[in-house]
C-alpha positions in Angstrom: 39.7 -15.8 22.3 40.1 -12.3 20.8 38.1 -9.6 22.6 37.3 -6.0 21.8 39.5 -5.0 24.8 42.5 -6.4 22.8 41.6 -4.1 19.9 41.5 -1.1 22.3 44.9 -2.0 23.7 46.3 -2.3 20.2 44.9 1.1 19.2 42.6 -0.4 16.6 39.2 1.2 15.7 36.3 -0.9 17.0 33.8 -1.8 14.2 30.3 -0.3 14.7 28.0 -2.9 16.1 24.2 -2.7 16.0 21.3 -4.9 16.8 19.1 -6.4 14.1 16.2 -8.3 15.6 18.1 -8.5 18.8 21.2 -10.0 17.2 24.5 -8.1 17.3 26.0 -7.5 13.9 28.9 -5.4 12.8 28.6 -2.8 10.1 30.8 -4.7 7.6 28.6 -7.8 7.9 25.5 -5.8 7.5 26.8 -4.2 4.3 27.8 -7.7 3.0 24.3 -9.1 3.8 22.6 -6.1 2.1 24.8 -6.6 -1.0 24.0 -10.2 -1.4 20.3 -9.7 -0.6 20.0 -7.0 -3.3 21.4 -9.5 -5.7 18.6 -11.9 -4.6 16.0 -9.1 -5.0 17.4 -8.4 -8.5 17.1 -11.9 -9.8 13.6 -12.3 -8.3 12.5 -9.6 -10.8 13.2 -11.9 -13.7 9.8 -13.6 -13.1 7.7 -10.4 -12.6 4.2 -11.0 -13.8 4.7 -14.8 -14.1 4.4 -16.2 -10.5 0.8 -15.3 -9.5 -0.7 -16.2 -7.1 2.8 -16.8 -5.6 5.3 -14.1 -4.6 8.4 -13.0 -6.4 11.4 -14.7 -4.6 15.1 -14.8 -5.3 17.8 -16.7 -3.5 21.6 -16.8 -3.6 24.0 -19.1 -1.8 27.3 -17.6 -0.6 30.4 -19.6 0.4 33.8 -18.2 1.4 32.8 -14.7 0.2 31.6 -15.7 -3.2 28.2 -16.5 -4.7 28.2 -20.2 -5.7 24.5 -20.6 -6.7 21.4 -18.6 -7.4 17.8 -19.2 -8.2 14.4 -17.5 -8.5 10.8 -18.7 -8.5 9.6 -18.9 -12.1 5.9 -19.8 -11.9 3.3 -21.2 -9.5 3.8 -25.0 -9.3 7.4 -24.8 -10.2 10.3 -25.2 -7.7 10.8 -22.3 -5.4 13.9 -20.0 -5.5 15.7 -21.9 -2.7 15.3 -25.2 -4.5 16.8 -23.9 -7.7 19.8 -22.4 -5.8 20.3 -25.6 -3.7 20.3 -27.8 -6.8 22.9 -25.5 -8.5 25.1 -25.4 -5.3 25.1 -29.2 -4.6 27.6 -30.0 -1.9 28.8 -26.4 -1.9 25.7 -25.5 0.1 26.9 -27.4 3.2 28.2 -24.8 5.7 27.3 -21.9 3.4 24.9 -19.0 3.8 21.6 -18.7 2.0 20.1 -15.3 1.2 16.4 -15.4 0.3 14.0 -12.5 -0.2 11.0 -14.2 1.5 10.8 -16.7 4.4 11.2 -20.3 3.2 7.9 -22.1 3.2 7.2 -24.9 5.8 4.1 -26.5 4.3 3.2 -28.9 1.5 1.4 -27.0 -1.3 2.1 -27.2 -5.0 5.7 -28.0 -4.0 7.4 -29.4 -0.9 8.6 -27.3 2.1 11.7 -25.3 1.3 12.7 -25.0 5.0 13.1 -28.8 5.2 15.3 -28.8 2.0 17.5 -26.0 3.4 18.0 -28.0 6.6 18.8 -31.2 4.7 21.4 -29.3 2.6 23.4 -28.4 5.7 23.4 -24.7 5.4 25.0 -22.9 8.4 23.2 -19.6 8.1 20.0 -18.2 6.4 19.4 -14.5 5.8 15.8 -13.5 5.1 14.5 -10.2 3.9 10.9 -10.6 4.8 8.8 -12.9 6.9 5.9 -14.5 4.9 2.5 -13.3 6.2 0.8 -16.3 4.4 -1.1 -18.1 7.3 0.4 -21.3 6.0 3.9 -20.0 6.7 3.8 -17.0 9.1 7.1 -17.8 11.0 6.9 -21.6 10.7 9.8 -21.6 8.2 12.0 -19.5 10.5 11.1 -21.7 13.5 12.1 -24.9 11.6 15.4 -23.4 10.7 16.3 -22.2 14.1 15.1 -25.4 15.7 17.6 -27.2 13.4 20.5 -25.1 14.7 20.7 -22.9 11.7 21.6 -19.2 12.4 18.8 -17.0 11.0 18.9 -13.3 10.4 15.8 -11.5 9.2 14.9 -7.9 8.1 17.8 -7.4 5.7 16.5 -5.1 2.9 13.0 -5.6 4.3 11.6 -2.4 2.8 12.8 -3.3 -0.7 11.4 -6.8 -0.3 8.1 -5.5 0.9 7.8 -3.1 -2.1 8.8 -5.8 -4.5 6.1 -8.1 -3.3 3.4 -5.5 -2.7 1.0 -7.4 -4.9 1.4 -10.7 -3.1 1.3 -9.1 0.3 -2.0 -7.3 -0.4 -3.6 -10.5 -1.8 -2.4 -13.0 0.8 -3.5 -10.8 3.7 -6.8 -9.5 2.4 -7.8 -12.0 -0.4 -8.4 -9.0 -2.6 -6.2 -8.0 -5.6 -3.7 -5.2 -5.5 -5.4 -2.4 -7.6 -3.3 0.0 -9.7 -5.0 3.0 -11.3 -3.5 4.3 -14.6 -4.4 7.7 -16.0 -3.1 9.6 -19.0 -3.9 13.3 -19.3 -2.8 16.6 -20.7 -1.1 19.3 -18.6 -4.4 20.9 -18.0 -5.9 17.6 -16.8 -7.9 16.4 -19.8 -8.1 12.8 -20.9 -9.8 13.6 -24.2 -11.0 16.7 -26.2 -14.5 18.0 -25.9 -15.4 15.8 -29.0 -14.1 12.7 -27.2 -10.9 12.3 -29.2 -8.1 10.8 -27.1 -5.6 9.1 -29.4 -2.9 9.9 -28.7 -2.4 12.2 -25.7 0.8 10.5 -24.6 3.7 9.5 -26.8 5.2 6.2 -27.9 7.5 5.8 -24.8 4.6 6.2 -22.4 2.4 3.8 -24.3 5.2 1.3 -24.3 5.4 1.5 -20.6 1.6 0.9 -20.3 2.0 -2.4 -22.3 4.9 -3.3 -20.0 2.6 -2.8 -17.0 -0.2 -4.9 -18.7 2.4 -7.7 -19.0 2.9 -7.7 -15.2 -0.8 -7.8 -14.0 -3.2 -10.6 -13.8 -6.2 -8.6 -15.0 -7.1 -5.3 -16.7 -10.3 -3.4 -16.0 -12.3 -0.8 -18.0 -15.9 0.5 -17.9 -18.5 0.2 -20.6 -17.9 3.8 -21.6 -14.4 3.0 -22.7 -15.5 0.0 -24.6 -18.2 2.0 -26.5 -15.9 4.9 -27.2 -12.6 3.2 -28.1 -13.3 -0.5 -28.7 -10.0 -1.4 -27.1 -8.4 -4.8 -27.3 -6.7 -4.5 -23.9 -3.9 -6.8 -25.0 -0.2 -6.6 -24.3 1.9 -5.5 -27.3 5.6 -5.5 -26.4 8.4 -4.9 -28.9 9.4 -8.5 -29.3 5.9 -10.0 -28.9 6.8 -11.8 -25.7 4.1 -10.4 -23.4 1.2 -12.1 -21.8 -2.3 -10.8 -22.2 -4.1 -10.2 -18.9 -7.7 -11.3 -18.1 -10.0 -8.5 -19.4 -12.8 -7.2 -17.2 -15.6 -4.8 -18.2 -17.9 -3.1 -15.8 -21.2 -3.1 -17.7 -24.2 -2.9 -15.4 -26.7 -3.2 -18.3 -24.8 -5.7 -20.5 -24.4 -3.1 -23.3 -21.0 -4.5 -24.6 -21.3 -4.9 -28.3 -21.1 -8.6 -29.5 -18.5 -7.6 -32.1 -16.3 -5.7 -29.6 -12.7 -6.6 -29.9 -12.4 -7.9 -26.4 -15.4 -10.2 -27.0 -14.6 -11.3 -30.6 -10.8 -11.5 -30.9 -10.2 -14.5 -28.7 -6.8 -13.0 -27.6 -7.6 -13.4 -23.9 -10.4 -14.4 -21.6 -13.0 -11.6 -21.0 -15.4 -11.2 -18.0 -18.4 -8.8 -18.4 -19.6 -7.8 -15.0 -23.2 -6.9 -14.9 -25.9 -6.0 -12.4 -29.2 -7.8 -11.8 -31.0 -5.3 -14.0 -29.0 -6.4 -17.1 -31.1 -7.8 -20.0 -31.0 -11.6 -19.8 -31.1 -11.9 -23.6 -28.0 -9.7 -23.9 -26.3 -11.7 -21.2 -27.0 -15.0 -23.0 -25.8 -13.5 -26.3 -22.5 -12.4 -24.7 -22.0 -15.8 -23.3 -22.7 -17.4 -26.6 -19.9 -15.2 -28.1 -17.4 -16.6 -25.6 -17.5 -14.0 -22.9 -17.9 -14.9 -19.2 -20.7 -12.9 -17.6 -20.8 -12.4 -13.8 -23.7 -10.7 -12.0 -22.6 -8.7 -8.9 -24.9 -6.0 -7.6 -28.6 -5.0 -7.8 -28.7 -1.7 -9.8 -25.0 -1.2 -10.4 -21.9 -3.4 -10.3 -20.8 -3.8 -6.7 -17.1 -3.0 -6.7 -16.4 -4.5 -3.3 -18.1 -7.7 -4.3 -16.1 -7.7 -7.5 -12.8 -7.4 -5.7 -13.8 -10.3 -3.3 -14.7 -12.4 -6.3 -11.5 -11.8 -8.2 -9.4 -12.4 -5.0 -11.2 -15.8 -4.6 -10.2 -16.6 -8.1 -6.6 -16.0 -7.3 -6.5 -12.8 -9.3 -3.8 -11.0 -7.3 -3.4 -7.8 -9.3 -5.7 -5.5 -11.2 -4.7 -2.8 -13.6 -7.4 -0.2 -14.1 -7.5 1.8 -17.4 -11.0 3.2 -16.9 -12.7 6.5 -17.5 -13.6 9.2 -15.0 -16.7 7.3 -13.6 -14.9 4.0 -13.0 -11.8 5.7 -11.6 -13.9 7.7 -9.1 -15.8 4.6 -8.0 -12.6 2.8 -7.1 -10.9 5.8 -5.6 -13.8 6.9 -3.5 -14.3 3.3 -2.2 -10.7 3.2 -1.0 -9.9 0.4 -3.4 -6.9 1.9 -5.2 -3.5 0.8 -3.9 -1.2 2.6 -6.4 -1.4 5.3 -9.1 0.4 5.7 -12.4 -0.4 9.2 -13.8 1.0 10.0 -17.2 1.1 13.7 -18.0 1.6 15.0 -21.5 3.0 18.5 -22.2 -0.2 19.5 -24.0 -3.0 22.0 -23.3 -6.4 20.7 -24.5 -8.9 23.2 -22.9 -12.6 22.7 -23.1 -15.0 23.1 -20.2 -16.8 19.9 -21.3 -13.6 17.9 -21.9 -13.3 14.9 -19.5 -10.9 14.6 -16.7 -9.4 11.4 -15.2 -11.5 11.4 -12.1 -15.2 12.1 -12.2 -18.0 11.5 -9.6 -18.9 14.0 -6.9 -15.4 14.7 -6.0 -14.1 16.0 -2.6 -15.4 19.1 -0.9 -11.9 20.6 -0.3 -8.2 20.0 -1.0 -7.9 19.0 2.6 -10.3 16.1 2.1 -8.7 14.8 -1.1 -6.5 11.7 -1.4 -2.9 12.5 -1.6 0.0 10.5 -3.0 3.0 9.4 -0.9 6.2 7.5 -1.6 6.2 9.2 -5.0 8.5 8.8 -7.9 8.7 11.1 -11.0 10.3 10.1 -14.3 10.4 11.3 -17.9 9.3 9.1 -20.7 10.0 10.8 -24.0 8.3 14.1 -23.7 5.8 12.8 -21.1 6.0 12.7 -17.3 5.1 9.7 -15.2 4.1 10.3 -11.6 3.8 7.1 -9.5 2.6 7.0 -5.9 0.4 5.4 -3.3 -2.9 7.2 -2.3 -3.7 7.9 1.3 -6.9 9.5 2.7 -6.7 12.9 4.3 -6.1 12.6 8.1 
């Protein structure tokens, strides 16, 4: 057997060795694992917006230093990424290494257990980016693999995998949807002029990005103020017409949504009108007769927490908020916002009465305000997009 002492005697440089989950791994192997895992993460993205309530998952099979098969999960109820890859690999899977972005499942759901299929295929090693927190999995897949004598390495590109599946991870652990707040404002913080005119503050590139986001989310939410002011359709309009329309949700405590509003009358996507107990029953019945689903949550005003629980129970894993100042403040103040997309146009609107993205009472001081972390900043046409994750002041 060749030992490190032999390398020293020969004057060779000893490769750096580190521990990953208690397992020794040299730097070269780690770099190879990261390279293959990033390929698995890349192909998982092909199905973004199509797998709910399941996660995004990609898998590649490597044999003799080359990728021989790959696969990704396409939609709930369809084969998982590992199964696609195993079918492509066939006998080449025996003795090979599987790279998968999420722990293989070990339970019977819409499909069979992937861990059992991996074992049956005779793979020698499985590299996993992220353990699955789903209570139905939660380490059971890893346990089955190791019990079968398969070498398992976890935690490769874990941060990237966690970010990729932020929506699934929030929903599966809390049973509430991942909430993203989108705002579009001028450089001086206005979302409309003092007359209420708001089309268009941002340019074509920024608006196209918003439609791309709509294509990725299960549901989109606005308040009744937005419906009355803009009569939006809240549909996805991509360049080649391939997008899916999200479920449309309106916060409307008094059931004031017009019966001829686009999101009620156009039939382009299902619409839920969320009302309070004080909503006029005649109006509620008329909205239902027009095809809208009406849900009552809250006594005087819509109960946001109850709404998130309700949506989560319906397997709505992601919610894109395009509301006005009142709705935005309600969600932010309640600690319900997980992510923010803030579009900023190089425009100065002015106007003491012109509306801003966040209303409500506001915070008493800068020290008490929510701040964004893990931020990215990019330019879209002439506009700027700031993306980040809000955290409360400490």
